[in-house]
N, C-alpha and C positions, 0 to 999 in steps of 0.2 A: 749549497742548498738553498732552494727556492724559499722565499716568503711567501705564506699563504694570503692571498688577495683577500681585503677587507670587503664584507658584503655591506651591501647599500642598506641604509636603515631607512625604512618608509614610514612616514607618519600617515594617521587615519586620512588627513586630507589630501594626501599626494595618492593614496590608494583610490579613494574617492575620484579624484580626476582621471585616473587611467580607466576607470569603470565609465565614466562619464563621456569619455572618448571611444568607448564601444569595446574596451577590452575586458575580457573574461578573468578576473583575479579572483583566486581563492586563497586562503590561509591554511596551510598545513604544518604543525609542529612549529609554529611561529615563522614559517618561512611565507614569502610571498610567491606564489606561482601566476604566472600569466599563460593560462592553459588554451590560447585561442588556436594554437595549431594542431591541439591533441584532440578536438572536437571532433574531426574528422576519422580518427585513428580510435577514438574510444569504443571498445567492443559492445557496452552497455548501450551505445547512444549517447548524444550530445544533450538530450533534456535534462538528464539526471545532474551533469555538471552545471547546467545553466541555473537550476535551483540552488546553487551553491556558491554562486558570485557574490563576493564581499562578505562570505562569511569564513568563519572559522571551521573548516570542514574536517579537521584533524579525525574527530570519532566516525563520521560516516566513511571516511576513505580507509580508515582503519578496519571497520566492520566490514566492509565490503570489496576490499582487495587484499591480495597477497601482498607480501614483501616485495616480490619481483614487480609488481605494477606501481608500487609506491617509488620504488626506485627509479621507474621509468618516468615518474612524475615529477622527482626530482631535477629532471633534465630542463624544467621549465621555470626553475628558479630566478628570480631576477634581485632578490634582497630577503630582508627579515622585517619583523616588527619588533617594538620594544613594550615589553610589557602587557598586561592582558589586552584582547581584542574586543570591542564590542560590535555585534554582527550587525551589517545593513541588512535592510528587506532587497532580495535579487530583483535586478529590472524584470525579469519575468514574471515576478510576484506583484509588479507595481511599484518597486521602489525609484526614488527619484535621486538624480545625482548632480553635483555641481561641477563644472570645469574650474580649473585652479584660479581662474581671475575673476570668478564670479562672486559677488559679495552677497547676493540674496542667502538666507537661511535655509538650512535643508529641510525638507518636509519628509525626508524619507522615514516612513513607519506612521505618520501623521495624521493622513488624510482618514476622514470620516465618510462613509458610505452606509445609508440605511442598512444593505444588507451584507456589508463586509467590514464588519466592527473588529477592531483588535484590540488586545489588552491595555495598550497605550491610549484607548478611549475612555477607558474608565478609572474614576479615580482611585479605587481600591485596587488597583494593577498591584501594589507592594502588599498583598496578603500577606498573613502570617504562614509559616510552615506549618500544616497541620499536623496533629499529635496521632499515635496509633491508639485504637482502642484498648479497652482494658483487658479485652479478650482477643490473643493473638489470631484465634481463628476466625473471629468478626473481621478483622483487620485484612486477613486475606480474602475471604469468601463474599464479603458485604462491601467490596470497595467504591461502588459508585454513590453509596448514600444517596441516593436521588429521587427524591418522591413525586410523580409524573401526575400532579393532581388536575382535576376538571377545572379548578379555579383558574388557572393561566390561560386556559382555552377559553371561558366563559368570559373572562374580562376581555378580550380582546374582541369578542362577538359584542358587549355590550358597548364598547367605546365606538362602535359602529352604527347601533342602535341608537346613542345618544348624539350621534353626527359629530363625534370629536376626534375621528381618527381617519386615516386614509388605508390602502394596503400595505406601504412602504411604511408607514409607522407601526402599524403590527408586526410585520417582519421584524423589523429594527428591535422592537422591545424582545421577542422571543431569542433573537440573536443576543442581544445584550443580557438575556435571563441564563440563557446556557454558559454564555462566557462567564458570567459572575459566578455560576455554579463551580466550574471549572477551578476559576482564581482562588475561590474559598477552599476547595477540596485538596490542590496539589501545592507544593512548596513554593515560595516567594520565587518572584522572578529577577529579585536582587541580585547583583554578581556573585556576591559572597555565596549565596545559598546555592546556586546553580554550580559556580565552580566546586562546592563540595561535593554536588551531585556527580560531576563530571571526574572528580578524582577518585570518588568511590567505585563508580563504574570502571575506570579504567585499572583499578588494584583487583577489581572482581574479574576483569578478563585476563589477567596475568595468572590470577590464582587458577583460573579453569584452563589456562595452558599447561601451567604447571602440574596439573594434575591427569593431564593428558588427554583432556576432553575434545581437542581439537582433532586427535587421532581418530581415524575412520574405523570402524568394528567391521572389519571383513568377513569376520564369522556371520553377522547378522545380516550381510548381503548374501550369505551362500545359501541361509534360509530364505530370503526374498526370492532368489533365482528358483529354488526348489518350489516356491509357491506360484512365482509367475507360471512355471513350466507346468506345473499342474492343471492351472486355470487354462493355458493354452491349448494342453492335450486333451482336455474336456470340451473345448470348444469346437475342435477339429472331429473329435470322436463322434458327438452328437451330430454334426454336420455331416458326415458322413454316411451316418445311421437313419438318417431322415429325422431326426429330433431336432427340428429347427428352431424350436424357441427355448429349448434348454441351450442349445450351440450358440444363441443370441446372448441368452444371460451369461454364458460363462466369459464370451468375448467382451461383454460390458464390464464384467468383474476383472479380468484380466487389465483392461484398460484405467478402470479406476485404481488398481495398484500400480500400475505402470507409472501413473502419473507423479507418484511421490519419488521415483527415482529419477524422472525427468527433472522435478524439483531441486533435488539434489544435485544434480550435475550442473544445473544451470548457475546456481550458487558456488560451483567450484566445490563441494563439499565431499565429493567422492575419495578421488585421489590427489585434490588439490593441484592438479596439473592442468593450465587451461587447454590445452591440445586433447587431452586425453578425455576429460571429463566434457569437452565439447563434441568430440565424437560421439561418446556414450548418450550424451543429450540428444543429439541429432538422430541417433539410430532409434532411442526410445520414443521421443516426441514424434519426430517427424516420418520416419518409416513406420514405426508400429502404430502409433497414433493420428498420423495424419496433421498435425500442430505444429506451428513453427517453433522452435527453441529461441531462435534469433527475437522474434514479436514478444514473446514472452518475456525474454532478457531486457527488452528496451522498455517496455510496460513496467515489469515488476522492480526494476531499479529505481525508477522514479517513485513508485509506490512505496519503495523503503525508505525514500527520503522526505516525501510530502503525506504520509500516511494520513488518509481521513480528510483532506483539505479540499472540499468540492469543486473549487477552481482548477486543482492541479493534479489530483490523483485521480488516474484512470480507471482504477478499482473500485471506485465508488461514482463514477461517471456513466450510468446506466440509463439516464434519459433515452426513450420515452418509457421505459419498463419500471424504473425505481428510482424514488429519491428519498434519501436518509436526511437532507438537510432542506431547511427552508429557501436557503440561497438560490435553490435548482428552479425556485417558482419564477425567477428572473432571468430567464435567458443568460444564464452564466457564459463566460468565455471561457472555454477549455484551452489552458496552456500547453496542454499534452498533445491535444487533437488538431490545435491551431484553427478552430472553428466555434461558433457559438452552438452551445446545446440548447435547442429550441423548446421551451415549455408548450409545446401547442395544443390544439385541442385534443389530438389524440393523448398525448402525454398526461393532460389534465383529466380524461377520462380513466385509462388506466391507473395514475397514481391514485385516485379516490378508491381504487379498490386492492393495492399492491399488496396488503396484508392477507388478503385472501388469494391472489395470484402468486404467491413468493413461492411456494413448492411447485406448482405447476409450471410456472415460467422457468424454474431451475432445471425441470425437465429438457427443456431443449437448450439448454446452455453450450454444449459441444458445439451446435451449429453456427453459435455468434462465434466461438473460437476458430471454426473454419474460416469463416469471413473475415476475421482480424489476421489469421496466418497469412491468407494469399494478399489481402490487403498491402500487408508488409512487405511481402516479397515482389508483388507486382508493381507498387509505387516506388520501391529502390530505394525503402529507408533501412536497409541494412547497411553496415560498414563496407566501405569498397577499399579502403587501406587499413596498412595495420595487419597485426596477427591474427585479425578477423576476417579477411577479406575473402576467404575462401566459402564462409559459411552459406552465402547467399545461394552459391551454384550447390552445394552439398545439400541444402534445405530444397531446392527447387528439385533437383534428382531424387531426393528421398520421399519427399511430400506425391509426387507424382507415382512412384512406387507404389506408395499405400493405395492409391486409389486404383492400381493395377491389381494388387493382391486383394483388397477388399472390396472394392466396386465392380471389378470385372470378375476376379477370379470367385470372391463367394457371393454377393450379390445377384451377378447377371448368371455365373456360369453354374453355380451349385444349388440354386433356388429353382423349383419347377415353374410355379407362377407368380404372377405380379403381385397377387395377394400375400404370398409367403415373404417376397421381398420387401413390402411395405413393413409387415409385421416383424421381420428380422431387424430392418434399419431400426424401426422405432424401441424395439425392445432394446437391442445393443446400444442405443443412444441415451435412454432413459437409465438404465440402469448406473452408470457412472455418477448420476445426480449428487448422490453424498460428498462427492470432493466439492462441488460447487457448494452445497450447504455449508462446507466445512470452512472455505475459504468467506464466505461473507459472515458467517458465525463469528468469526474473529475480530471483525471491524464495524458490521452496520449499527450494532448498537451500543458503539463505543462513541467517544468525544469527536466532534467534527469542527470545535471552535478553532480562530485563528488567533492563537496565544501570542504570536510575535516573534521575531527574530530572536528574542532573548531568552527564549526556551532551550535548555540544552537536549541535546540527541536523545540520551536514556529516558529523561521525563517524557519528552514527545510520543518514544514509541509505548512506553507503559501506559500514556495517557489515552491512546489511539487502538491498543491492542488488546484484545481477550483471551485468555487460555482456557482450554475445556478439561475439566477434570473427569478422569476416568481410570478404571481400573488397567494394571499394567498388559493383562492380557489381552487387551484391546487396542493396543499399542497398532497392531497390524491393520486396525481398519481405519484408524486415523492417520497413519504414516506420519507421524512427527507433527501434523498440521494442528494437532491440539495444543502445541506448544509455543503457539504462534508471537506471544510476547516475549518469551526467550528467544526464539527466533529472529524476531526484529534486534533484539540486542546486540545477538551475536551469529550475523546470518550465513557464516561460514562455517558454523559447526555442526558435525554430522548429525543427522536425525538422531540417532540411536543413542546419543549420548546427553538429548536435551532432558530428558528424564532425571538422569542422576546431576543437570545442571540446575534443576528447578530449586532444590533446596536451598544451594546458595544465592541464586535470584531472589529468592522469598527473604533472606537474610538482610541482602540489600536493600530491598524495598523498605523492610521494618526500619533500618538504620536510618535510612535518607526520608523516610516519611513520605513515600510515594505509594498510593493505593496499589495492590497486586489484584488484576481482575481476574478471577477463576471462579468460573461457574460449571455446574454437572452440563451437559449435553442437553438435558431437558430444558434446565432452568436456562442455558444460553440462548436456545432458540425461542423461549419466552420473551427473552430480553429482545430480541431481535424483531419477532414479530408485533410486540409491545412498540416497538420505536417505528416501525414501519405505519402501524396503525395511527400513532400520535401524528406522524407528519402527514398520513392521509386526512386526519381531520385537519389538521392546519391547511392543507390544500383548499378543504372545501371553505373554511374561514377567508382564507386568501380570495376565493372565487367571490365569495359574499361581500367583501371589501371592496372587490373590483366594480363589483355589480351596483353596490350603492352609491361609490363615487360617479359612476357614470350617471345614475339617476338624480345624484344631487351633487352637482359639480361646486356649487357654491359651499358646502362642507368639507371639500378637499382640500387638504394641506399641500 
């Protein structure tokens, strides 16, 4: 009988050395994984992995991957750690690492930038765990407890008028204020508190699995398919009978509803089989909707890991049209797009009115998705190896067929005049706009603070994500996206089970002291518009700061 080979025990310093050498090392279930070879095979893209380098990725890996995928990851195991792991800030996020023979102190997570402040920069980073309010309903429905007063804005203006501040300082003060609010509101970042959050989160995950909430409700999908068929049939009927505007309306509704199933398939939340769900997703997203499922997965996986981080999360990097954080005023470098997000004159002009332009611009959101989809395909960002090697070819074929049936068959052949074609195109693309509202609603009003690598996965998801309260009969309209906070905690859970999981997540939040952001649809929209308006005001203040500093250089700091 062979003797089991003893695993190498890695110290934190040895892991740091590997990362300093350029290795991509992550920790999963106390195992040290060197995943460099996996980057080009990962179906969800390399960026998601890069944001986990130097971190304990156990919860992220468990939330986003199947048991089979985790088994594949274990092939890259090179050893294990002993005791609790203290996360590094990954290199892609600016973390600094030393080689083993370097004696200089490690400044990982300790750098201070006027518009890139982390919890380590504030003395009060060890804030105490907040307690829930006396009313459980208040604890759930009023989680932000954040008063956005004009005083914060006017104080920044007055500092300029007194000649005692500059643009960078005013931004720094605002970022500090937001960060301090989050540190006061959410549980302490000390290891014991965060480990308790992690333990309770994992217990809840097992409880939800035991209750069968990871099993897909195929009966619900039967009703979904019936609804899709109804809307598609009405689209074809009115197209054939010459009622073109009504035809375009139902085509837009069909697209709106299909988005939810494409989202499910992208998360492997239908059959939990990679090949089958990928085929369903490509058929629904690429062929029926003209949008790349692969692009969405690459972007969305990063979003689920670095949610609402302005430098890293592509889902909030919408310059020049939207800015939900002051950091975007300083030409932020996007680690997702690998380029600067310029805060140019056009962006400055639009951001000043973004709260007025929010809904009109979302009407054209689908056009931007076309651009992102073809850019993903044509620039070769799709996986070329591994189990997803065939996706790019399938997507090119399916997206081309979409423009054959929609662009040629419907727009060109079925509509008699250019005016009819333009109106049909506009209506069909504006009608799915509520999907874009739903997606932005869940994040635009939430925290964008960089709390730092000490924050646990579940706390980060609940801090940056909002749920929308609605009656059960309206679930078909929201398509599960109203349970974004729950979805971010358990992204592979089928959406028809999210409402049932909600009560357990509420209990978890109350037990560990994490506010659960739950708003009605109207109030949630008010929160988003309020956030956009606030940032718009700050953009104006920033502009005045810059103008003042240029006119009074002797007062600039």
